[in-house]
N, C-alpha and C positions, 0 to 999 in steps of 0.2 A: 498373799500367802507365798505366791511364786517368787516375788521380790525378796521376801524374807529368806526363803530357801536358797536363792541364788546368792544373797549376801552371806549367809551362813556357810555355804559351800566355798565361796572365795575366801573367807576368814580362815576356814579350816585348811585350805590349801596353803595360804600364806603361813599359818602356824606350823604345818607339816614341814614346809620348806625351811622355815627359820630354824625349827628344831633339828632337822637333819643336817644343815650346814653348820650349826653352832657346835656340833660334836667334833668337827674336824680341827685337829691341832697338829702342827708340825711335829713330827717324830722327835721325842726328846733325846738327849745326848746319852743317857744311860742305855737306851735301847740301840742307838747307833754304834756305841762303843762295845756293845754286848757285856755290859756291866751287870752284876747281880747284887741284890741288896740296895739299900738307899745310901749311895756314896755321896759324902759331903765334900771330900777333898781327896785327890789322887796326885801323887808325885811320882813321875816315871823318870828314871835314870838309865840311860843307855851308854855304855862305854864301848866304842868301836876300835877295831884294829885292822890293818891291812894284812895281806897274806904273808908278809914277812915278819909279822908280830909287832910292828911299829904302831904305837898308840895314835889314833886319829882324834883323840879327845873324847870328852864326855858331853852328852846332851842331856838337859834336864827340862822337863816340862811339867808345870803344875796346873791342875784343873780344879776349879772350885765350883761346885754345883749348888743350885737352889733345891728346895725340898720337892719340886716338881720334876727334877732330873735335867735341868737345862743349865749349861755352863754360864756362869756370871763373870768369871775371870779366868784368863788363860796366860800363864807367864812362861816364857821361853828363856830359861836361864836368866842372865842379866842383860840379854840383848833387847828384848821388846816384850810388850804385853798387850793383851786385848781385853775389852770389858764389854759386858752386855747387860742391858736393863730391860725388864719385863713389866707388863701391867698387872693389875690384880687378877686377870683371867689367865695369866701365863704366857701372853703373846709378847714376843720380842718388840720393843718400841724404840730403843736407842742402842748404839754401840759405837766403840772407838776402835779403828782398825790398826794395823801394823805401822801405818804411817802417821798416826795420830789424827786421822780425819774422822769427824763424827758423822754418823748415819742416823737417819730417822726412818721408821717403818710404819706403813699403813696396810690395812687389810680390807679386802672386799671379796665377793664371789662373782665368778663369771657365769656365762650362760650355760657352761657345761657342769657347774656345781663345784668347780675347783676353788680352793682357797687361794687367792692371789695376794701374795706379799710384795708390796712396792718398797724398794730400798733407795732412798735419796740421800745424797750428801747434803749435810746441813748448810755449810757455807758455799757461797758461789765461787766457782773456779773458772778459769778460761776454757777448760775442756772438761766439763761436768759429765758424769755418768749416772744412769739410773739402771737398776737391776730389778727384774720381776721374776719371782719364784712361784710356780704353780704347784700346789699340794693336792694329791688325790684323797679319796675318802678315808685311806688308811693313814693319812699324814705323811705320806712318802712324796719326795720331791718327783714331780712328773715332768716338769719343763722349766728351763731357766732361760731368760732373755736378758741380754746386756745391751743398753742403748747408750750412745755417746752424743754430745752436743758440741758441734764445731761453731766457728764464728758465723758460718752461714746459716745453719739450722737455728742458731740462737735468734737470728733475724727472721726466721720463718721461711728461708729459702731452701728449696728442694733442688739439689744438683743433678740428681739422676732419677729417671723415670722407673728404673728397675730396682732401685733401692727401697727398702721398707722404712716408712716413717711412722712415728706415733706422737701425738700431741699430748704432753703431760699437763694435768690441770693446774699445777703449780709452777712448772718451769719452762713451759713452752715446747717447741718441737725438737724431737730427738730422732737420730737415725739408728736403726737396728745394726748392731755390731756383730753379735753372735747369738745363736739360739740352739740350745741342746734339749733333746728329749731323753727321758730315762725309762727304759724298758724293764719290766720285772716279770718273773714267772708267777704261777699261781700261789706260790708260797711266800711271795714278797721278796725273793732274792733278786738283787740287780743283775740283769743279764747283759745290758748294753747301753751305751750312751751315744746317741746319734747327733751329728751336726746337721740340723735341718735348714740352716740358712744357705748352705752350699747348693748350687743349682742341681747337682747330681745326688743329693742327700748322702754326701760322703760320710762314712763312718770313720771316725778318727780314734775312738776307743771302743773296743769290744771286750766284754767280759763273759766268760763262759765257765761252766761248772761240769766237772766230770766226777761221777759218783761210783763207788766200788762196793762190792758185797760185804766187806768187813766193816763198812761204815766210814771209811776214809773217803775224802773227796779233795779234788785239786781245783783251785780257782785260778784262772788265767786271765790277766789283764794285757791285752795287746794294744799297743799305741802306734798309730799311723802305719801299721803293717811293716814297721822296721825294727821294733823291739817288743819283747813280752816279759812280764813278771809272773812266775808261777809260784803259788803257795799251796802246799799240801798240809791238810788238817787231819788229825785222827778222829776217831768216832765221838770224842768227847769235845771236839772243836778246838783242840790245841794245835798251835802251828808248829809242825815238825820238820818242814823242809821249805826252802826258798831258793829260787833260781832267777837269774837274769840272763835272758837269751836275746841274741841279736840276729837279724836276717840281712846279710850284706854281701851277695844276695843269699848265700847258703846259711842255714841255721847253725849258730855257734853259741855254745854255753860259755858265758863270760864269768859268772859267779854261781856257786852252788853252796848253800849253807845247811847243815844239819843241826837241829835244836835238840837239847837234852836237858836234864836236871830241872824239869819243869815242876814248879811248886805253886800250890794255891792256898788261899786262906780259908777260913771256915764258911765263907760265903760262896766259895767257888771261883773267885777272882784271881787272876795270875798275879803272883808276887815275885817270881824269879825264874829265869832260864838263861841258858848258855848256848850260843851258836858256834859251830866250828866249820871251817872250810873243808870241802871235799875236793880231792885232787881231780883236775880236768886234764885229759890226754887227748892225743890225736887231733891236735889243732882246734880243740873245743867241741869235738864230736862225741866224746865218751867221757864217762865219769870213772875216776879211779878209786883208790882207797881213802878212808877218812884220815884226815891230818890231825896233828895236835894243835895246829894254829887256830887260835881263838878269833872268830870274827866279831862277836859282840857279846857283852854281858849285860843283862837287863835285870833291874830290880825296881819293884813298884810298892809304894806304901799307900794305904788307904785310911781315911777316917769316915765313919758312917753316922747317919742320923739314927738315933735310938728310937 
């Protein structure tokens, strides 16, 4: 009886573990892109201008989504395209990147319960790479590792005792090139990306949020402590201001754009907006009046799954 009870308990634990981890799916692209409704196709056109009114050209990106909200095709004008293939459960299994390199993906769970996606290049190259993405229980990216294989590691030779190596079951020894961890707040908003491979845990990207009583909030992305990008959103999540700021060593505003003419479709997705440059004075320290110079014109078209 005791043996039967022990066996039953073990089976229950295995079932519970399998059930809990099977629910982890990488966050879909509808959610990442804050899209509403079941978008099938999205065509985004952005025409940009410099502060003198000269056209910088138009960028066009087309996204095609499957019925689960994951991108299957991404077309950047006539320049290049990317494709993604998923299995019957919705997991990414193959892709073709901007360089035409094919990738294959495998999944497993680590000892912490994270879903680990291993991204391998399909064909052998002299300097192969492997990427590992770790997803938490909410399907958000928690950690990303990038490994490279040199002519030495390919032969199983470790050149440094301080370097971190990992043996891939299919392609041999790889050296860790970079490792990033993603930190979120309790509501799932990304706060920070840390470079944990550096000896001093150097933060090279810091994302912060500042909230106001009227519902507005500012998202600041600081890169290597030398520049920052600030985006202000209204209470409905519409982008209304954007600024590029540098620190060299004093803070200077390089570009400031005000958005207006915001239009949405019946689902609540953005279909149109216009950005105008704001005047910058006092050597980049102060903001002046709004100019008539258009910075960008954006138009987006959607097709939906019925």
